[in-house]
C-alpha positions in Angstrom: 25.3 32.1 -10.6 22.9 34.3 -8.6 23.5 37.9 -9.4 20.8 39.0 -6.9 18.8 37.4 -4.1 15.9 39.0 -2.2 12.3 38.7 -1.3 9.7 40.3 -3.4 6.7 40.8 -1.2 3.1 42.1 -1.4 2.9 42.8 -5.1 0.1 45.0 -6.2 -0.6 44.4 -9.9 -2.9 46.7 -11.8 -3.4 45.4 -15.4 -4.6 47.1 -18.6 -5.5 45.7 -22.0 -3.9 47.9 -24.7 -3.4 47.9 -28.5 -0.1 46.1 -29.2 1.3 48.9 -31.3 1.6 51.1 -28.2 4.6 48.9 -27.0 5.9 47.6 -30.3 9.0 49.9 -30.1 9.9 48.4 -26.7 10.0 44.7 -27.8 13.5 43.3 -27.6 15.0 41.5 -30.7 14.4 37.8 -30.5 11.2 38.1 -28.5 7.5 38.8 -29.4 4.6 40.1 -27.5 2.9 37.5 -25.5 -0.9 37.6 -25.5 -3.5 36.1 -23.2 -6.9 35.3 -24.8 -5.8 37.4 -27.7 -5.2 40.5 -25.5 -2.0 42.5 -25.0 -1.4 43.6 -21.4 0.7 46.2 -19.5 0.9 46.0 -15.7 1.7 48.6 -13.1 3.4 46.6 -10.3 4.4 47.9 -6.9 6.1 45.7 -4.3 8.9 45.6 -1.6 12.4 44.4 -2.0 13.4 42.8 1.3 16.7 41.2 2.5 18.4 42.1 -0.8 21.9 40.8 -1.5 24.1 41.3 -4.6 26.5 38.4 -5.3 25.6 37.2 -1.8 26.6 40.5 -0.1 24.1 42.8 1.6 24.7 46.4 0.6 24.2 48.8 3.5 21.1 51.0 3.1 20.0 49.0 0.0 18.5 46.0 1.7 14.9 46.9 2.0 13.2 49.3 -0.4 10.1 49.9 -2.6 9.9 49.4 -6.4 7.1 50.4 -8.8 7.4 49.3 -12.5 5.4 49.4 -15.7 5.9 46.2 -17.7 4.6 44.1 -20.5 4.8 40.5 -21.5 6.9 38.7 -24.2 7.9 35.2 -25.1 10.9 33.6 -26.8 11.2 30.2 -28.3 14.5 28.4 -27.8 15.1 24.7 -28.7 11.4 23.7 -28.3 11.1 25.7 -25.0 8.9 28.7 -24.8 10.3 31.2 -22.3 7.6 33.6 -21.0 9.1 36.8 -19.8 8.6 40.4 -18.9 10.0 43.7 -20.3 10.2 46.8 -18.1 9.2 50.1 -19.6 10.4 51.9 -16.5 11.4 50.9 -12.9 11.1 53.4 -10.1 13.2 52.9 -6.9 14.2 55.3 -4.1 17.9 54.5 -4.2 20.3 56.4 -6.6 22.9 53.6 -6.5 20.5 51.0 -7.7 19.5 53.3 -10.6 23.1 54.0 -11.5 24.2 50.3 -11.6 21.0 49.1 -13.4 21.2 51.8 -16.1 24.9 51.9 -16.6 25.8 48.2 -16.5 22.6 46.5 -17.6 20.9 49.2 -19.7 17.7 49.0 -17.8 15.4 52.1 -17.5 15.5 52.9 -13.8 14.5 56.2 -12.2 15.1 57.3 -8.7 12.2 59.1 -6.9 11.1 59.6 -3.3 9.0 56.6 -2.3 7.3 55.1 0.8 4.8 52.4 1.6 2.2 51.5 4.2 1.3 47.9 5.0 -1.7 47.1 7.2 -1.6 43.3 7.8 -4.4 43.2 10.4 -7.6 41.4 9.4 -8.0 42.7 5.8 -4.8 43.6 4.1 -4.2 47.2 3.0 -1.1 47.6 0.9 -0.1 51.0 -0.5 2.9 52.3 -2.4 3.6 56.0 -2.8 6.0 58.0 -4.9 6.5 61.6 -6.0 7.2 63.0 -9.5 7.4 66.6 -10.5 5.8 67.7 -7.2 2.8 65.3 -7.8 2.0 62.6 -5.2 1.2 59.2 -6.9 0.1 56.0 -5.2 -1.3 52.6 -5.8 -3.3 50.6 -3.2 -5.0 47.3 -2.8 -7.4 46.1 -0.1 -7.7 42.3 0.2 -8.8 39.4 2.3 -5.9 37.9 4.3 -6.6 34.4 3.1 -4.3 33.2 0.4 -5.3 31.2 -2.6 -3.5 29.5 -5.5 -3.2 31.1 -8.9 -5.5 29.1 -11.1 -3.8 27.3 -14.0 -4.6 29.1 -17.3 -6.1 32.1 -15.6 -5.4 35.8 -16.2 -3.8 35.9 -12.7 -1.3 33.1 -13.6 -0.5 34.8 -16.9 0.3 38.1 -15.2 2.1 36.8 -12.1 4.0 33.7 -13.3 7.0 34.7 -15.3 10.5 33.4 -14.9 12.5 35.4 -17.5 13.3 39.0 -18.0 14.4 40.7 -21.3 16.1 44.0 -21.9 16.3 45.9 -25.2 19.8 47.2 -25.0 19.5 48.6 -28.5 17.6 47.6 -31.7 20.0 44.7 -32.4 21.0 43.6 -28.9 18.9 41.8 -26.2 19.9 40.5 -22.8 18.1 37.7 -20.9 18.1 36.8 -17.3 16.3 34.1 -15.3 14.3 34.7 -12.2 13.6 31.7 -9.9 11.0 31.5 -7.2 8.3 29.1 -6.1 4.8 29.4 -7.5 3.1 32.4 -5.9 -0.2 32.8 -4.2 -2.7 35.7 -4.3 -5.2 37.3 -2.0 -8.8 38.0 -2.9 -9.1 41.7 -3.8 -11.9 43.7 -2.2 -11.0 47.2 -3.4 -8.2 49.2 -5.0 -7.3 52.7 -5.9 -4.5 54.6 -7.6 -3.6 58.1 -8.7 -1.1 58.3 -11.6 -0.6 60.4 -14.7 0.7 57.7 -17.0 1.5 60.1 -19.8 3.5 62.4 -17.6 5.4 59.5 -15.9 5.9 57.1 -18.9 5.5 59.2 -22.0 2.6 60.5 -24.1 1.9 57.1 -25.7 0.9 55.7 -22.3 -1.6 58.6 -21.6 -4.4 56.3 -22.8 -4.0 54.4 -19.5 -5.4 57.5 -17.8 -8.8 56.8 -19.5 -8.8 53.0 -19.3 -10.4 50.9 -16.5 -8.1 48.1 -15.3 -9.0 44.7 -16.6 -7.9 43.2 -13.3 -6.1 44.0 -10.0 -4.2 41.4 -8.0 -2.4 41.3 -4.7 0.2 38.6 -4.7 2.1 37.5 -1.6 5.5 36.9 -3.3 8.5 34.9 -2.0 12.2 34.7 -2.0 13.6 35.1 -5.5 17.0 34.8 -7.2 18.0 36.6 -10.4 20.6 34.9 -12.5 23.5 36.7 -14.3 22.5 38.5 -17.5 23.5 37.0 -20.8 23.3 38.4 -24.4 21.1 36.5 -26.7 21.3 38.8 -29.7 
């Protein structure tokens, strides 16, 4: 059963390689950190939720909105199937009701902050997401060619963008799992990017090292319609 349907569009993905021990406390039971070419990644991802419906019903004033999240990558083996998924460290949205439901019912780590976005879709694409925390203005922005291209099989872009499972660490002994379905995504060729974020202030002192790191890559992914299945407990 679909818990949520929506479109996830114009995903800006800023990716960093970090020591795995930085995120070891966040790994849900029953999963392990997923590496690409031996490297551990975290990604700052900003995008738009569009045409959002919960259990098939559009919720007034909660249909179109921004989200910015910090996430990392895990995998889980089940009956000879390797499920590649994401774990969210924090998800920022502009709607209090979304934060309340996600945190209360599903034990996610959502935070409500003032947010906005600017999309320039003429010629080159300019996609920017803005939010405010403790009177500081934060943003992430990507400039890209308007021509779309496939995510190459086995590439860093495919590793970052193509995940169909989500995992939540409810507590040290309990993990929930949900499936996200969508067609294979396409990306745009990045020409430039910029961001202004105090990672330590926003996500905790352990993530302050991101303030000094240069991103390993930046992607702008077109996105698609998505469906999130009902959560289930796996531990």
